[in-house]
Kinemage of the C-alpha trace (Angstrom):
@kinemage 1
@onewidth
@group {chain A} dominant
@subgroup {mainchain}
@vectorlist {calphas} color= white
{ca unk a 1} P -11.150 1.554 -69.275
{ca unk a 2} L -13.571 0.114 -66.710
{ca unk a 3} L -11.058 0.565 -63.889
{ca unk a 4} L -11.177 4.333 -64.490
{ca unk a 5} L -14.947 4.760 -64.369
{ca unk a 6} L -16.289 7.201 -61.803
{ca unk a 7} L -12.894 8.686 -60.972
{ca unk a 8} L -12.127 12.383 -60.702
{ca unk a 9} L -8.649 13.216 -61.990
{ca unk a 10} L -7.026 16.502 -60.990
{ca unk a 11} L -4.650 17.045 -63.901
{ca unk a 12} L -1.762 19.522 -64.036
{ca unk a 13} L -1.165 21.092 -67.445
{ca unk a 14} L 1.786 23.147 -68.780
{ca unk a 15} L 2.266 26.726 -67.585
{ca unk a 16} L 3.839 27.727 -70.880
{ca unk a 17} L 5.935 25.097 -72.600
{ca unk a 18} L 3.571 22.442 -74.017
{ca unk a 19} L 6.369 19.902 -73.801
{ca unk a 20} L 5.832 19.870 -70.030
{ca unk a 21} L 2.589 17.897 -70.309
{ca unk a 22} L 3.388 14.502 -68.822
{ca unk a 23} L 2.706 11.249 -70.641
{ca unk a 24} L 0.380 10.226 -67.817
{ca unk a 25} L -1.610 13.462 -68.116
{ca unk a 26} L -1.881 12.999 -71.880
{ca unk a 27} L -3.249 9.471 -71.427
{ca unk a 28} L -5.746 10.510 -68.756
{ca unk a 29} L -7.038 13.401 -70.888
{ca unk a 30} L -7.418 11.003 -73.797
{ca unk a 31} L -9.177 8.242 -71.846
{ca unk a 32} L -11.619 10.078 -69.550
{ca unk a 33} L -15.242 10.603 -70.551
{ca unk a 34} L -15.237 14.346 -69.867
{ca unk a 35} L -12.812 17.199 -69.221
{ca unk a 36} L -13.914 20.068 -66.954
{ca unk a 37} L -11.851 23.096 -67.997
{ca unk a 38} L -11.474 26.580 -66.520
{ca unk a 39} L -11.383 28.053 -70.047
{ca unk a 40} L -12.467 25.673 -72.785
{ca unk a 41} L -10.728 27.816 -75.424
{ca unk a 42} L -7.355 27.508 -73.715
{ca unk a 43} L -7.759 23.803 -73.070
{ca unk a 44} L -8.978 23.159 -76.612
{ca unk a 45} L -5.686 24.534 -77.947
{ca unk a 46} L -3.748 22.141 -75.716
{ca unk a 47} L -5.915 19.196 -76.732
{ca unk a 48} L -5.573 20.060 -80.412
{ca unk a 49} L -1.786 20.140 -80.028
{ca unk a 50} L -1.931 16.637 -78.532
{ca unk a 51} L -4.570 15.267 -80.910
{ca unk a 52} L -7.056 14.690 -78.072
{ca unk a 53} L -10.788 14.867 -78.859
{ca unk a 54} L -12.360 14.294 -75.416
{ca unk a 55} L -15.524 16.324 -74.760
{ca unk a 56} L -15.074 19.580 -72.824
{ca unk a 57} L -17.321 21.496 -70.456
{ca unk a 58} L -16.649 24.794 -68.672
{ca unk a 59} L -15.855 24.793 -64.959
{ca unk a 60} L -14.762 28.182 -63.628
{ca unk a 61} L -15.190 30.663 -60.781
{ca unk a 62} L -18.515 31.938 -62.098
{ca unk a 63} L -20.288 28.578 -62.439
{ca unk a 64} L -18.376 26.517 -59.883
{ca unk a 65} L -21.289 25.750 -57.555
{ca unk a 66} L -23.726 24.586 -60.208
{ca unk a 67} L -21.089 22.894 -62.376
{ca unk a 68} L -19.713 20.990 -59.385
{ca unk a 69} L -23.150 19.550 -58.644
{ca unk a 70} L -23.559 18.388 -62.249
{ca unk a 71} L -20.094 16.853 -62.302
{ca unk a 72} L -20.789 14.939 -59.088
{ca unk a 73} L -23.848 13.447 -60.788
{ca unk a 74} L -21.663 12.556 -63.756
{ca unk a 75} L -19.119 10.835 -61.528
{ca unk a 76} L -21.790 8.968 -59.575
{ca unk a 77} L -23.230 7.696 -62.835
{ca unk a 78} L -19.945 5.890 -63.430
{ca unk a 79} L -18.244 8.286 -65.827
{ca unk a 80} L -14.711 9.607 -65.340
{ca unk a 81} L -13.839 13.310 -65.306
{ca unk a 82} L -10.546 15.199 -65.628
{ca unk a 83} L -10.347 18.624 -64.000
{ca unk a 84} L -7.900 21.094 -65.569
{ca unk a 85} L -7.220 24.808 -65.195
{ca unk a 86} L -5.858 27.236 -67.772
{ca unk a 87} L -2.318 26.353 -66.765
{ca unk a 88} L -0.569 24.525 -63.945
{ca unk a 89} L -2.161 22.565 -61.128
{ca unk a 90} L -5.913 22.986 -60.470
{ca unk a 91} L -6.997 24.421 -57.076
{ca unk a 92} L -3.688 26.312 -56.667
{ca unk a 93} L -5.192 29.801 -57.116
{ca unk a 94} L -7.513 28.186 -59.656
{ca unk a 95} L -11.038 26.689 -59.516
{ca unk a 96} L -11.687 23.155 -58.334
{ca unk a 97} L -11.898 23.250 -54.547
{ca unk a 98} L -15.690 22.889 -54.387
{ca unk a 99} L -15.622 19.921 -56.734
{ca unk a 100} L -12.862 18.062 -54.886
{ca unk a 101} L -14.498 18.650 -51.503
{ca unk a 102} L -17.875 17.465 -52.801
{ca unk a 103} L -16.348 14.396 -54.456
{ca unk a 104} L -14.538 13.334 -51.305
{ca unk a 105} L -17.649 13.968 -49.198
{ca unk a 106} L -19.539 11.543 -51.473
{ca unk a 107} L -16.851 8.906 -51.131
{ca unk a 108} L -15.687 9.281 -54.723
{ca unk a 109} L -12.064 8.677 -55.615
{ca unk a 110} L -9.963 11.755 -56.434
{ca unk a 111} L -6.717 11.039 -58.284
{ca unk a 112} L -3.964 13.678 -58.570
{ca unk a 113} L -1.990 13.730 -61.811
{ca unk a 114} L 0.955 15.979 -60.920
{ca unk a 115} L 2.906 18.224 -63.219
{ca unk a 116} L 3.736 21.890 -63.710
{ca unk a 117} L 3.126 24.453 -60.970
{ca unk a 118} L 4.291 28.047 -61.279
{ca unk a 119} L 5.058 28.541 -57.575
{ca unk a 120} L 7.271 25.468 -57.266
{ca unk a 121} L 8.822 26.111 -60.674
{ca unk a 122} L 9.876 29.606 -59.568
{ca unk a 123} L 11.055 28.485 -56.119
{ca unk a 124} L 13.296 25.791 -57.595
{ca unk a 125} L 15.319 28.356 -59.563
{ca unk a 126} L 15.033 31.515 -57.432
{ca unk a 127} L 17.964 30.991 -55.102
{ca unk a 128} L 15.914 31.822 -52.009
{ca unk a 129} L 15.523 29.369 -49.094
{ca unk a 130} L 13.302 26.456 -50.124
{ca unk a 131} L 13.251 24.361 -46.933
{ca unk a 132} L 10.247 26.338 -45.691
{ca unk a 133} L 7.886 28.499 -47.738
{ca unk a 134} L 4.387 29.954 -47.614
{ca unk a 135} L 2.248 30.131 -50.754
{ca unk a 136} L -0.078 33.139 -50.637
{ca unk a 137} L -1.766 33.153 -54.045
{ca unk a 138} L -2.848 36.530 -55.446
{ca unk a 139} L -2.708 39.569 -53.110
{ca unk a 140} L -5.627 41.999 -52.756
{ca unk a 141} L -5.878 44.562 -55.544
{ca unk a 142} L -6.057 47.747 -53.470
{ca unk a 143} L -3.033 49.165 -51.724
{ca unk a 144} L -4.587 49.462 -48.257
{ca unk a 145} L -5.875 45.877 -48.297
{ca unk a 146} L -2.589 44.614 -49.708
{ca unk a 147} L -0.571 46.225 -46.923
{ca unk a 148} L -2.810 44.693 -44.236
{ca unk a 149} L -2.465 41.344 -46.024
{ca unk a 150} L 1.331 41.653 -45.979
{ca unk a 151} L 1.345 42.669 -42.306
{ca unk a 152} L -0.184 39.281 -41.471
{ca unk a 153} L 2.880 37.467 -42.854
{ca unk a 154} L 5.570 39.993 -41.914
{ca unk a 155} L 7.122 37.662 -39.327
{ca unk a 156} L 6.901 34.477 -41.392
{ca unk a 157} L 10.415 32.929 -41.502
{ca unk a 158} L 9.799 30.968 -44.704
{ca unk a 159} L 10.051 32.296 -48.252
{ca unk a 160} L 6.836 34.039 -49.315
{ca unk a 161} L 5.471 33.072 -52.741
{ca unk a 162} L 2.699 35.024 -54.439
{ca unk a 163} L 1.228 35.429 -57.890
{ca unk a 164} L 0.719 38.837 -59.430
{ca unk a 165} L -0.155 40.416 -62.757
{ca unk a 166} L 2.505 42.451 -64.515
{ca unk a 167} L 0.536 45.663 -64.224
{ca unk a 168} L 0.350 45.431 -60.407
{ca unk a 169} L 3.661 43.742 -59.593
{ca unk a 170} L 5.593 46.994 -59.033
{ca unk a 171} L 2.910 48.275 -56.662
{ca unk a 172} L 2.890 45.022 -54.708
{ca unk a 173} L 6.682 45.059 -54.387
{ca unk a 174} L 6.564 48.701 -53.254
{ca unk a 175} L 4.026 47.773 -50.584
{ca unk a 176} L 6.255 44.857 -49.548
{ca unk a 177} L 9.137 47.319 -49.136
{ca unk a 178} L 6.949 49.480 -46.898
{ca unk a 179} L 5.578 46.656 -44.759
{ca unk a 180} L 8.382 44.085 -44.720
{ca unk a 181} L 11.376 46.390 -45.030
{ca unk a 182} L 13.208 47.652 -48.100
{ca unk a 183} L 16.152 45.271 -47.758
{ca unk a 184} L 14.239 41.991 -47.967
{ca unk a 185} L 15.662 39.918 -50.801
{ca unk a 186} L 13.227 39.061 -53.570
{ca unk a 187} L 13.010 37.373 -56.960
{ca unk a 188} L 10.557 37.989 -59.792
{ca unk a 189} L 9.894 35.036 -62.103
{ca unk a 190} L 8.241 36.098 -65.367
{ca unk a 191} L 7.042 34.121 -68.403
{ca unk a 192} L 8.128 30.865 -66.758
{ca unk a 193} L 8.949 27.992 -69.157
{ca unk a 194} L 8.288 30.277 -72.136
{ca unk a 195} L 10.662 31.762 -74.694
{ca unk a 196} L 11.285 34.981 -72.751
{ca unk a 197} L 11.505 33.411 -69.286
{ca unk a 198} L 13.149 35.922 -66.942
{ca unk a 199} L 14.328 35.901 -63.335
{ca unk a 200} L 15.096 39.241 -61.672
{ca unk a 201} L 16.818 39.379 -58.286
{ca unk a 202} L 17.363 42.174 -55.792
{ca unk a 203} L 15.740 43.777 -52.779
{ca unk a 204} L 12.006 44.416 -52.869
{ca unk a 205} L 12.713 48.142 -53.316
{ca unk a 206} L 15.176 47.575 -56.145
{ca unk a 207} L 12.740 45.297 -57.973
{ca unk a 208} L 9.817 47.681 -57.456
{ca unk a 209} L 11.888 50.485 -59.003
{ca unk a 210} L 13.090 48.313 -61.877
{ca unk a 211} L 9.604 47.126 -62.825
{ca unk a 212} L 8.353 50.701 -62.662
{ca unk a 213} L 11.117 51.888 -64.989
{ca unk a 214} L 11.150 49.002 -67.499
{ca unk a 215} L 7.918 48.434 -69.386
{ca unk a 216} L 9.008 45.096 -70.850
{ca unk a 217} L 9.503 43.643 -67.363
{ca unk a 218} L 5.814 44.182 -66.593
{ca unk a 219} L 4.539 41.869 -69.326
{ca unk a 220} L 2.736 38.639 -68.460
{ca unk a 221} L 1.891 36.873 -65.225
{ca unk a 222} L 4.531 36.761 -62.516
{ca unk a 223} L 5.608 34.829 -59.483
{ca unk a 224} L 7.020 37.042 -56.722
{ca unk a 225} L 9.234 35.412 -54.109
{ca unk a 226} L 10.272 37.316 -50.993
{ca unk a 227} L 12.619 36.011 -48.327
{ca unk a 228} L 11.108 35.356 -44.936
{ca unk a 229} L 11.975 37.334 -41.834
{ca unk a 230} L 15.722 36.854 -41.336
{ca unk a 231} L 16.582 35.262 -38.005
{ca unk a 232} L 12.898 35.097 -37.074
{ca unk a 233} L 13.742 32.974 -34.038
{ca unk a 234} L 16.231 35.560 -32.779
{ca unk a 235} L 13.707 38.340 -33.404
{ca unk a 236} L 11.142 36.460 -31.317
{ca unk a 237} L 13.631 36.068 -28.484
{ca unk a 238} L 14.517 39.767 -28.577
{ca unk a 239} L 10.833 40.685 -28.324
{ca unk a 240} L 10.268 38.223 -25.478
{ca unk a 241} L 13.211 39.654 -23.562
{ca unk a 242} L 11.964 43.200 -24.112
{ca unk a 243} L 8.487 42.383 -22.806
{ca unk a 244} L 9.865 40.369 -19.900
{ca unk a 245} L 12.143 43.204 -18.797
{ca unk a 246} L 9.261 45.681 -18.769
{ca unk a 247} L 6.994 43.373 -16.776
{ca unk a 248} L 9.678 42.158 -14.379
{ca unk a 249} L 10.338 45.754 -13.352
{ca unk a 250} L 6.829 45.882 -11.868
{ca unk a 251} L 5.895 42.263 -11.092
{ca unk a 252} L 7.377 39.198 -9.413
{ca unk a 253} L 9.395 37.265 -11.975
{ca unk a 254} L 7.126 34.221 -12.122
{ca unk a 255} L 4.071 36.380 -12.772
{ca unk a 256} L 6.015 38.492 -15.271
{ca unk a 257} L 7.112 35.330 -17.134
{ca unk a 258} L 3.546 34.038 -17.274
{ca unk a 259} L 2.172 37.301 -18.631
{ca unk a 260} L 5.061 37.676 -21.085
{ca unk a 261} L 4.323 34.159 -22.372
{ca unk a 262} L 0.701 35.119 -23.035
{ca unk a 263} L 1.722 38.332 -24.797
{ca unk a 264} L 4.516 36.917 -26.974
{ca unk a 265} L 3.556 33.283 -27.516
{ca unk a 266} L 6.662 32.064 -25.690
{ca unk a 267} L 6.845 29.338 -23.055
{ca unk a 268} L 6.415 30.443 -19.441
{ca unk a 269} L 9.204 28.192 -18.109
{ca unk a 270} L 11.621 29.353 -20.807
{ca unk a 271} L 10.842 32.972 -20.039
{ca unk a 272} L 11.261 32.370 -16.315
{ca unk a 273} L 14.716 30.842 -16.917
{ca unk a 274} L 15.548 33.779 -19.185
{ca unk a 275} L 14.637 36.134 -16.354
{ca unk a 276} L 16.867 34.248 -13.903
{ca unk a 277} L 19.784 34.334 -16.363
{ca unk a 278} L 19.250 38.073 -16.937
{ca unk a 279} L 19.082 38.726 -13.196
{ca unk a 280} L 15.582 40.158 -13.413
{ca unk a 281} L 13.301 40.477 -10.394
{ca unk a 282} L 16.134 39.842 -7.920
{ca unk a 283} L 14.314 41.745 -5.242
{ca unk a 284} L 11.094 39.801 -5.862
{ca unk a 285} L 12.300 36.186 -6.014
{ca unk a 286} L 10.608 35.299 -2.716
{ca unk a 287} L 7.254 35.459 -4.427
């Protein structure tokens, strides 16, 4: 076990089905000197199922700063530590960031032990585009903050993935309908890998209404997946053309293209060529 001394392992654990614990994760949890767990009660049940007796300490949001410092001392003394969360992959909407950053800053070796992750699990079976996606974690709890939060990603072309509790999921989907548009396709993944695993598909409005009406569909933690802005590239081009037309009516085309580029994020040369093709600024081309 000497080759493992002083290493920090970031270990993914099952999100529901205990059979999803990998053989590698089981061995690491057995062999390390210490396991830092988000909730020692939850992790103790997993360890008992696997017959693992490694010592546990608590590492969670409320003690992260002080616990991270103690764990760094433990690692620097030559002992090995496994970091686990309640379920899934640590740091993904779970504690662990401070510890990993501190360990890498000290030149310690951080070893990922991959496994279950609710976001990727849901994406793989949702039937929404998976070539590009944006993981957002948990949204704000109040409606006003949540709508501002959604506004910031309204033009994202990739699939949006967020976690939500069952009691707030309908409200979050209703806000998504308001901010992103009622016809955006969405999928709700509930109780993933467990006995009553459920996937619901529809528009964000349809799913908001269904969760509001059906109590049983609001049980447990959920993954919400919402399609990105359809034809985001085309939408950008439409906006660039609109801005360019307004500016070119008052300014020489080259100046209009430059200002339109600054306002829309487009490229000045592309916008200038667009203006030529659209016949804009014909009376001002001798600028």
